[in-house]
C-alpha positions in Angstrom: 205.1 9.3 63.8 201.6 10.6 64.2 199.4 11.0 61.3 197.9 14.5 60.8 194.6 15.2 62.4 191.9 16.2 60.1 189.1 18.5 61.4 186.0 19.2 59.6 184.1 22.5 60.3 180.6 23.1 59.6 179.8 26.2 57.7 178.1 29.0 59.6 174.5 28.4 59.6 172.4 30.7 57.6 169.2 30.9 55.8 168.7 28.3 53.1 167.5 29.2 49.7 164.1 27.8 50.6 164.1 30.1 53.6 164.8 33.1 51.4 161.7 32.3 49.3 159.7 31.6 52.5 158.3 28.4 53.7 154.6 27.7 53.4 153.1 26.0 56.4 150.1 24.0 55.5 147.0 24.7 57.4 143.4 24.0 57.4 140.8 26.3 56.0 139.6 27.0 59.4 143.0 28.1 60.6 142.7 31.5 58.8 144.5 32.7 55.7 147.8 31.1 54.7 150.6 33.3 55.9 154.0 33.7 54.2 157.1 33.9 56.3 159.9 36.2 55.1 163.5 36.4 56.5 162.8 39.8 58.1 160.0 38.3 60.0 157.1 40.2 58.2 154.1 38.5 56.9 151.3 39.3 54.4 148.1 37.6 53.3 146.6 36.6 50.0 143.7 39.1 50.5 146.3 42.0 50.5 147.8 40.8 47.3 144.4 40.6 45.7 143.6 44.1 46.7 146.8 45.3 45.1 146.0 43.6 41.9 142.5 45.0 41.9 143.8 48.6 42.4 146.2 48.2 39.5 143.3 46.9 37.2 141.2 49.9 38.3 143.9 52.3 37.3 144.0 50.8 33.8 140.2 50.8 33.4 139.9 54.5 34.5 142.7 55.5 32.3 141.0 53.9 29.3 137.7 55.8 29.9 139.5 59.0 30.5 140.9 58.9 26.9 140.1 62.1 25.0 136.9 62.1 22.8 138.7 63.1 19.7 140.5 59.8 19.7 137.2 58.3 18.6 137.0 57.2 14.9 135.7 60.1 12.9 132.2 59.6 11.3 132.0 60.0 7.5 129.2 62.5 6.7 128.2 64.7 3.9 129.7 68.2 4.1 127.7 71.1 2.6 129.3 74.5 2.2 126.9 77.4 2.9 126.6 79.8 -0.1 124.0 82.1 -1.6 122.6 81.5 -5.0 120.2 83.5 -7.1 117.0 81.5 -7.4 114.0 82.3 -9.5 111.1 80.1 -8.5 107.9 79.3 -10.4 105.0 78.8 -8.0 101.8 77.0 -8.9 98.8 77.5 -6.6 95.2 76.4 -6.8 92.0 78.3 -6.0 88.5 78.9 -7.3 86.6 81.5 -9.4 84.5 83.8 -7.2 82.3 86.8 -7.8 84.0 90.1 -7.3 80.8 91.8 -6.1 77.5 90.3 -5.0 74.0 91.9 -4.7 71.3 90.6 -2.5 67.7 90.5 -3.9 64.6 90.2 -1.7 60.9 91.0 -1.7 59.9 94.5 -0.3 56.9 93.0 1.4 56.6 89.6 3.2 54.4 86.8 2.0 54.3 83.1 1.0 56.4 82.1 -1.9 54.4 80.7 -4.8 57.0 80.1 -7.4 60.8 80.1 -7.8 61.9 80.6 -11.4 65.7 80.2 -11.2 68.4 78.0 -9.7 71.9 78.6 -8.5 74.3 79.1 -11.4 71.7 80.4 -13.8 72.4 83.5 -15.8 69.6 86.1 -15.7 69.0 89.4 -17.5 67.9 92.6 -16.0 64.1 92.5 -15.3 63.9 88.7 -15.5 61.6 87.1 -12.9 63.3 85.3 -10.1 60.4 84.4 -7.8 56.8 85.3 -6.9 54.9 85.5 -3.7 51.1 85.1 -3.2 49.4 88.4 -4.5 45.8 87.8 -3.4 45.8 90.7 -1.0 47.6 93.0 -3.4 45.1 92.3 -6.2 42.2 93.0 -3.8 43.9 96.2 -2.8 44.3 97.2 -6.4 40.6 96.6 -7.1 39.6 98.7 -4.1 41.9 101.5 -5.2 40.5 101.5 -8.7 36.9 101.7 -7.3 37.9 104.6 -5.0 39.4 106.4 -7.9 36.3 105.9 -10.0 34.1 107.3 -7.2 36.5 110.2 -6.7 36.4 111.1 -10.4 32.5 111.0 -10.4 32.4 113.3 -7.4 34.9 115.6 -9.1 32.8 115.7 -12.3 29.7 116.6 -10.2 31.6 119.3 -8.3 32.8 120.9 -11.5 29.3 121.1 -12.9 28.0 122.6 -9.7 30.8 125.2 -9.7 30.1 126.2 -13.3 26.4 126.5 -12.6 26.9 128.6 -9.5 29.2 130.9 -11.3 26.6 131.5 -14.1 23.8 132.1 -11.6 25.9 134.6 -9.7 26.6 136.6 -12.8 22.8 136.9 -13.4 22.0 137.5 -9.8 20.1 134.4 -9.2 22.3 133.0 -6.4 24.2 134.3 -3.4 27.9 134.7 -3.0 27.9 132.1 -0.2 26.4 129.4 -2.4 29.0 130.3 -5.1 31.9 129.9 -2.6 30.5 126.7 -1.2 30.5 125.2 -4.7 34.1 126.3 -5.2 35.1 124.6 -1.9 33.3 121.4 -2.9 35.2 121.4 -6.2 38.6 121.8 -4.5 37.8 118.9 -2.1 36.7 116.7 -5.0 40.0 117.4 -6.9 42.0 116.6 -3.8 40.1 113.3 -3.2 40.6 112.4 -6.9 44.3 113.0 -6.6 44.5 110.9 -3.5 42.6 108.1 -5.2 45.1 108.2 -8.1 48.0 107.9 -5.6 46.4 105.0 -3.8 45.9 103.3 -7.1 49.6 103.7 -8.0 50.5 102.4 -4.6 48.3 99.3 -5.1 49.9 98.7 -8.5 53.4 98.9 -6.9 52.4 96.5 -4.2 51.2 94.1 -6.8 54.4 94.5 -8.8 56.4 93.8 -5.6 55.0 90.3 -5.4 57.2 89.5 -8.3 61.0 89.6 -7.6 63.0 90.5 -10.7 66.7 90.7 -11.3 68.0 94.3 -11.2 71.1 93.6 -13.4 72.5 91.1 -15.8 74.0 88.6 -13.4 74.6 85.0 -12.3 72.6 83.5 -9.5 75.2 82.6 -6.9 72.7 81.8 -4.0 69.1 80.8 -3.6 67.6 81.0 -0.1 63.9 80.5 -0.7 61.7 77.6 -1.8 58.0 77.4 -2.9 55.7 77.5 0.1 58.2 79.3 2.3 57.1 82.5 4.2 59.5 85.3 3.8 59.7 88.7 5.6 60.0 92.0 3.9 63.6 92.9 2.8 64.8 89.3 3.6 67.5 88.2 1.2 66.1 85.6 -1.3 68.9 85.5 -3.8 72.5 86.6 -4.2 73.5 87.8 -7.7 76.9 88.4 -9.2 77.3 90.9 -12.0 78.3 89.2 -15.3 81.9 89.6 -16.3 83.2 90.7 -12.9 85.1 87.6 -11.6 88.1 87.0 -9.3 90.4 84.1 -8.7 90.7 83.4 -5.0 93.8 81.8 -3.7 94.9 80.9 -0.1 98.6 81.7 -0.3 101.2 80.9 2.4 102.2 84.1 4.2 105.8 83.6 3.2 104.9 84.4 -0.4 103.2 87.7 0.4 106.6 89.2 1.1 107.4 89.1 -2.6 106.1 91.9 -4.8 103.2 90.1 -6.4 101.5 93.3 -7.4 104.0 94.0 -10.2 103.3 91.0 -12.3 100.5 89.1 -14.0 99.5 85.6 -13.2 98.6 82.9 -15.7 95.2 81.3 -15.0 93.9 78.0 -16.2 90.8 76.1 -15.4 91.6 72.7 -13.9 88.6 71.0 -15.5 89.1 72.8 -18.9 92.9 73.3 -19.3 92.3 74.7 -22.8 90.7 77.8 -21.3 93.6 80.2 -20.3 93.2 83.7 -18.8 95.3 86.4 -17.2 94.9 87.7 -13.7 96.1 90.9 -11.9 96.4 91.3 -8.1 93.4 93.1 -6.8 93.3 92.6 -3.1 95.3 90.9 -0.3 93.5 90.1 2.9 95.0 91.9 5.9 94.3 88.9 8.1 96.0 85.5 8.3 93.8 82.4 8.8 94.8 81.2 12.3 94.1 77.6 11.4 95.8 77.3 8.1 98.3 80.2 8.3 97.3 81.2 4.8 96.3 84.6 3.4 93.4 85.2 1.0 94.6 86.7 -2.3 92.2 88.0 -5.0 93.3 88.1 -8.6 91.0 90.1 -11.0 90.3 87.9 -14.1 90.7 89.8 -17.3 88.0 89.3 -19.9 86.7 85.9 -18.6 85.2 83.7 -21.3 81.5 82.8 -21.0 82.5 79.2 -20.1 84.1 80.4 -16.8 81.6 79.6 -14.1 81.7 80.8 -10.5 83.1 78.1 -8.2 85.2 76.5 -11.0 88.6 75.3 -9.8 91.5 77.3 -11.2 95.3 77.0 -11.3 97.5 80.0 -11.1 101.2 80.0 -12.1 103.6 82.9 -11.5 107.4 83.4 -11.2 109.0 85.0 -8.2 111.7 87.6 -8.8 115.2 86.3 -8.7 116.8 86.7 -5.2 119.9 85.3 -3.4 119.0 82.6 -0.8 120.7 80.0 1.3 119.2 76.6 0.5 120.0 73.3 2.2 118.8 69.8 1.9 116.2 68.3 4.2 118.8 65.9 5.6 120.7 68.8 7.2 117.8 69.9 9.4 117.8 69.1 13.1 116.3 70.7 16.2 116.8 71.3 19.9 114.7 72.8 22.7 115.2 76.3 21.2 113.9 75.4 17.7 115.4 74.4 14.3 119.1 73.8 14.3 122.0 72.7 12.0 125.1 70.7 12.7 128.0 72.9 11.8 131.5 71.5 11.3 134.1 73.3 13.5 137.7 74.1 12.7 138.8 70.9 14.5 136.3 68.9 12.4 133.9 68.3 15.3 130.1 68.7 15.1 128.5 71.8 16.8 124.7 72.2 16.9 123.7 75.7 15.9 120.2 77.2 15.9 118.9 78.9 12.7 115.8 80.7 11.4 113.9 79.0 8.6 113.0 81.1 5.6 110.7 78.7 3.8 110.1 75.0 3.6 110.2 73.6 0.1 110.0 70.2 -1.5 113.2 68.4 -0.5 115.0 71.6 0.6 114.5 74.6 2.9 115.9 78.1 2.9 117.8 79.7 5.9 116.9 83.3 6.8 119.4 83.7 9.6 121.9 81.8 11.8 124.6 80.8 9.2 127.6 82.5 7.6 128.7 82.2 4.0 131.4 79.6 3.9 130.2 77.6 6.9 130.4 73.9 6.6 127.3 72.0 7.7 126.4 68.3 7.8 123.9 67.0 5.4 123.5 63.2 5.1 124.5 61.7 8.5 123.3 64.5 10.7 121.0 62.2 12.6 124.1 60.2 14.0 125.8 63.2 15.6 126.2 64.6 19.0 128.2 67.6 20.2 131.9 67.2 19.8 131.6 64.1 17.5 134.6 64.0 15.0 133.5 64.0 11.4 135.2 63.7 8.1 133.7 64.3 4.6 132.3 61.2 3.1 133.5 60.2 -0.4 131.9 62.8 -2.7 130.4 64.6 0.3 132.1 68.0 -0.2 
């Protein structure tokens, strides 16, 4: 009996697990990139895989930069709500005491100055001597005029005698009518010559008096333009005089204050060097021109009943209160600027910063006022404005609103 025949069959050949994963064939660096074999016969390289990874990384990076700006952490800043408040300000300004009116005094005729009797700041009375010029020629002219007058008077006396004698002789018939008329004509000429001599004498006296320059009024000498030995021309100003009691306080005021009605109120005046001397002033004149270098306007306040101790040129302080008015006032920290001028960071409805231009009313110590550009109720950034840019999210800092 035959024993059964056993047959062994090989399973059908197929890809091994290692073939499914691919087999790596070692190669040298010079043989090119290492290739991966796949069951379907396709192949790729390491460089292609690297490019795929790089593309995925780029997508992630771009996506992170494209995130919306509002996702940034909000910046804590000070919120200030815009509102108007009635403000009454007390303004203190400094100036100087000046003469309200000035008169110029000078010699009528030119000459060399012999003596100067006063200095700047001196108080003088009407008729008081200020200066003298050399009077040699004037004295000689006066002597000559007196001599001519004496001669004219002698001639007049002789002519009068001749006239009386000719009149008497004519009545008795001892002279002719022609001689009588000639005597009368001689008398008339002598009287005219005597009158002319009197006028010349008065003129000589006036010329001599004009060598002495006297003050025409009670005044304070505010300017002296001559010195002994100086030659001056006729009518040239030698002194400036300010009438006593007519003083002004001159202030250079910023033009922004001129808008307020200063004319309806008095101003308290006080000498800076002598604070115990207090006065009152009233607006007298505002200069129509603005100083182009300082931007200030000259304002003259009439000083009421100035004490004798108040001197021209003394520094003075003026204090007055502006009428109450509603203004928008913000702290200095809120002020910014752009190419168009002053600006403010306004907080939008989405709590992001928006730069908005404004018009400044007046700069003050630590604050400023806004004339235009903001609405009541607007929220603006105070402290922290220097860290902002358009669209930056903000939140009120603790105690900032």
